[in-house]
N, C-alpha and C positions, 0 to 999 in steps of 0.2 A: 221202836218208837219215831214217831217222824220227825229229822233235826233240819230245825229251821232256819236259814241261811243268817238271816236278817238280824237275829240274836248276835253275830260277829260282824261287824260295822263294815262295811265292804269302802270307806273312802277314808280309812285308815286313821280317822280322827280320835278316838282313846289311844289309838298305839302311840300320837303325836305328843303325848301325855305324859310318857316314859322318863324316867330320868337319863342326861345322857351317855352313855356311852361309848370310849375311844371304838373306833371305825374307821378301815381303812376299806376302799371299795375300787374297783377297775372298772373304769366306762369303756364299753367298747362297743364302735358304731362303725358302719361299710364302708364308709366315707368319713371322714372328721379331720379339721372343722369344712363346712359347706357355707355359703352365704345364704339358704334357705333354712340351716340348723342352730338359727341363734337361740333358738328355745332350747335345746342341750348346753349350751354354753353357757347361758342365762341359771338354770338346774345347776350346773354342776359349781358354779360361783355362787351361789346359794346355799350349797351342800357345805362350803369350804368352810363360809362364815358361819356357818352352824356347827363348827368342827370336825365336818368327815374329811379325809384325807383321800382323797381323788387322784387317781392313776390312770389317765387315759390313754386310750392305743384305739385303732380304726389299723382296720383289714388291709385296705388301701389307700395313698391318698389321692384326691379328686383330683381334677384336672381342671377345674374352672379358677378363674381370676379370684384372688381375696381380696378383696376390693375395703373392707373395715380394718382398721387398725389392731381392735382386740380379736376378730378369725385370726390375721396371721402370728400373734401373738399363741395364739391355740394350737396351732399348727408346729412351734416351737416347740410346745410343751406334749406334741402328742406324738407316739413311738408307732408306726407303721407296721405289719408282722410280714408283707410282702417285701418290705424292703430289704430281708434274708436271703431272698432269691432263691431260685429252684433248689441249690447245694444247701444251702442254708435249711429247707423245707426238709427234704431227705433225711440228711444229718440230724435235724429233732427228731423228725420219727423214729430213725435207727436205732437214737439213744433211748427215747420210750418205752420200744420195745422190750433193750434189751433191759432198760432199769427197773419198767414197772409192766412185764410182760402179760399178767392176766388183766390186769385192768386197760391194756395196749386192744387186746383183743375185744374185749367187753365193748371198749368206744368202736371197733374195727366193723362190728356185728351189726353195734346203733349206723353206722356212716352206711352201712350198705342196705340194710332196711330200707333207711328214710331215703337215700338216694335212688333204690331202683321205683321207688314213689315219688318219686321227682321231676319235676319237668324238666329240668338240668340236671340229672340223670348220676350216674353211679359217680363216673369218673370224677366229677364235679367236687363229688362229695369225698371222696379221701384226696382231693388238695384240703378241704376245708379242715378232713382229720389232721393234717400236715401242719396245719394251722394253729389248730388246738394244738398240737405236742410244742409249738413256738410257743402259743402266748400260757401254755403249766409251766415251761418253767421259765419265763419273765415272771410270771407269779411265783411262782415256789421260793423265786430270790427276792422279792421284795415285800413279802409279809401281808400279802392281800387274804380277804378273808371272803372277798366275795367279788360277783363279777356282774355287772348290770348291764344288759345290751339294749340301744335301741333301734327298734322295726324288727321284727318275727321272722325278717327273714334268712340271710345267711351268717350273722352277724350271732344269731339267737341260736343258728347252728351252730358255729363255731364254740359258742360256750356251752353248750349243752355238751358237747364233745368232749370238751376240755373237761368238763365236770367228770364226765362218765372215765379219763384218765386219770382219778382220783386227787381231780384239782379241788378249786374252791366251787361253793354252790352258788347257783345262779337266777337271777332273775330278768325280766327283760318288760320292755313299754313297748304296747301296742300302739299302732296310729292311725291304720291303715290310708287309703282301701286298699294298698297292694295282699295285705294278710287274710282280709275278707275276701278279696276276689278270685284268692287260689288255696287255701285254707290245707287242703289235702293233700297237694305239691309241696307245702311247705313243714306240713308234719307238724301242723300246729297245735293238735292235738297231745301228740308226743311230748312237744316243749314245756306245753302249761305241768302234762303231768308229772314232769321231773324238774321242775323249777320251786323252789323256796314260795316265790306269790310270781303275781303278772300285774302288772298295771297297766290300765286301761284311762284314755284323755276323755273319757265322755264317758256319759250312762249309756249313749249306743253303742260306744265299742264294749262295753262291757258287757253289754245283751248279745252280742255277736260272740265273743269271746264264749258264753254260757254255751253256746249253739256248737261247741267245737272241742267242748270235754266233757266229762264226766260231769253228771250232780255233787257226786264228792269232791270232789277240784273246785265247783264253784265258789268257797270261801276263799283261795286262795287269789280271787282276781279282785285288785283295788282299784279305786278310782283316785286318781292324780293327775289331776289338769295340768296342762302346761299355763305356763303364766308369764308375765311381763315384771320389768324390775321397776328403781326406782324410778330412771332415767325420763321412763312412761304413767309410771305410778303417779308419783311429783311433778307432771309435765303444768306446768301455770296456764291454763284454759283459755284458749284466745277466739275471738268471735271469726265466725266459718265467713270465709270472702266474701264481698259481693258479686265478684267474678266466676260467673257459671264454669267451675272448674270441675273433673271429677278424676280421681285415680283410681290403678288398679294395680296392685303389688303382685305378682307371680309370675314360674316357671314355663316357659312358651311351649307347655305342653298341651298335647289334647285333652288330658280331663280339666282342664282351668277354666275349658268353655272360652278362649281368647276371640277365635273365630266370627261367634256366637256376640261377642261382645260389638266386633268391627261393624259386625251387617246390623246391628241395634244404632251402633252411632252413624253408620247411612241413614236410615230411618230417620234419625233426629235432623239430619242434615239437611236432609229431601224435604222437613216440615217447617225447615227454615229456624229452628232453635239454633240460638245461642248455647256455644260450648265448647270446653276442652278437654282433651279426654292425656292425662299422662300414663304412661305404661313401663311401671315398673321394675324390670327384671329381663331373664334372657332365656334361649334354649333352643329346644330341636326345632321348632315352628316358627323360630323368627323370620326367615328368608317368607316363610307362606306367609304369615303377616304383615311384613312389609308391602308383601303383592298384594296383598286384600286391600291396604289400606291406601297404596298407588290407583286400585282398580278403582275404588270408591271415592277418589279424590279429594281424602280427608287428608295430604296430607297438612292445611294448615292447624289442622283440627287436633290430628293427634299427634301423638309424639313418644317415639320409642327411645328410652333413655338408659336400657343397660340396669344389670345391679349398681346398685347403692349401696352405700353405708347407712347402718344404722341411723346415725344421725340426719342422714340425706335425707331418709326414710320418713322420718319424724316430721323435716321441717314440710317433703311432699304430701305428707297426709295434713299438717297444718293448712298450708297452701292450699286446701281444697275442701268442696264444700260436703265430699262425702267419698268413702270408697268401695269400688266394685268389684265383684266376684263372684263371677257366672259358672261356678264350678257344675262339673257332672260327679264326682266323686272325691272326698273329703275324709282327712279324719276330722278335724276342727283346726282349721287351717290360725297359726299366731299370728297373722298380720292381722285379722277379726278383730284381735284384742288390745291389737296395737292403737288401728284407727279409734275403736271406741276410746281408748285409752286415752286418746289425745282430743276427746271431744267429737268426733267426728261419725257421723251416723252410717252404716252399712248398707249395700244392697248386696245380699246371695241369694243362695238356693237353698232350697229344702233338704235340704243330704244331710250323710251320717250327722253330728253333734251338732253343726251347727246351728239349727233351730231351739237348742239350749242355751245360745247364748243372744242371737239376734230375735228380739221381740218385735213382731211388724206392729208397726204404726208406737209403738215407744220409742226404739230408739235406732229401727231400722226397718229395714222390706226384706221377704222373704218370696222369693219367686221359684216356678217350676222348673228344674233343671231342664235346658235343651228348649224351653219357649222363649220365643223372640218378643211379643208382643207387651209378655208382662213384664219386661228387663228396660224396654223401650217407656214402657206407662213408668217404672222405678226410676229412671233415670230422667225423664221428661219432668219429674217431681222435683227432685233432688235436686233438679238447677232452678226452678222455679221458685222453690217454698224460699219462704222471708228468713236474713239469717234468724232471726228470733228464733223462729220456730225447727228450725234446725239446730241449735245450739239448745233446747231443750231435749231432743233427741238425744243429742250428744253428752248433754250430764247424763241419761238417766243409762247410757250407756256405759258411761267410766265408772259410775254408780257399779256395775254390774262385776264388770271387770275387777273392780278394786276388792269386791264380796269372793270371788268367786275364783280369778285367777293370779292372783299373787304369788311371784315367784318365790318368795321367801316364806308363807305359808304351806306353799304344797311342797315346796323343797323338806318342810320340816316333816310332813307326812310319809316322805320319802326315806329321810335319816332315820324315822320311827322303823319304818319297817325293814332299811340294813341293821338293825339293833336289834331287832326280835330276832332277825333270824341267824345270828350268830352263833 
């Protein structure tokens, strides 16, 4: 008999109706907290409001300065595995090998098999095994029943190895694009096979996970979207400003397409279009972005302001006519949800799950990734549209976010999955 996957809802809506069951889970992230990971913090807070106890773990502490008070508070509540040092890793591995020898050998073989296929190599996967030994000890004393990792990279590798060491079951959320750029190197299929369930943040992400696992595991893949909290959902709508100001909130890396944004801004300036562009964010390309701004004589039009707190991001969006994010690769950027929730339309690209949220002509503009001319045209329209037209687009976007990206609703789906996996 042919099994129909659709008979088991992949968006966990039916699971969300299950009666509450007490559950304690561990969240594991590569580096947490980070300024660009507010969606994880919101998800944890929403889970805790629904009675799920969450212990926070990170493999290593981030080096980016935390400017948001909520992130600094999260850092105080988060335990970092690599804080134990080399000696701590070795001792944890030795203790686990002595006390759980069969499980240790199984996990060692798994680490070797995945490591040989990885672009990161075998040695680093042996480090991941030692990290898994530390995590297993911590979880055993904490009464944790489930581990949930964010990103299908090394954090999920550690969660999988911890499970192989007779630790708790695990699940993970895949965001993209990294997981989809090198799924075989990451052992993505192996991680899906061994997981209790896997979360995709968009229908596009779900389709990509289907590509890298056997059909029998498709039913594990659920859509739980990233969301925004009440600070955005209940924000009082304000009229778009008359000033021709646009905002970009992004990490300054190649995949965000910021150099093309500067090129588009230079084109607008050469046409005599009045505008201001505020760039919120930082990253490895900052020196190059600063050079491009100076080279194009845009210092009086483009402001690079670094990372800002959540409250400051909200004010930046409120003071702008639209958000512009010309990314080459994404999952589904949370800042797009934030801008729409603030009743501001969005200019972005037709990659990954973005088109599932931004509807051209309704709540924003979708342009081909890497194309400057359509980006210039969209930016021109955004600064020349009447405030009333922008307000209409912003209202439509806010409604889409409220319906599909409410952090509390999405966390309820995730909580139901945790309870069902007990």
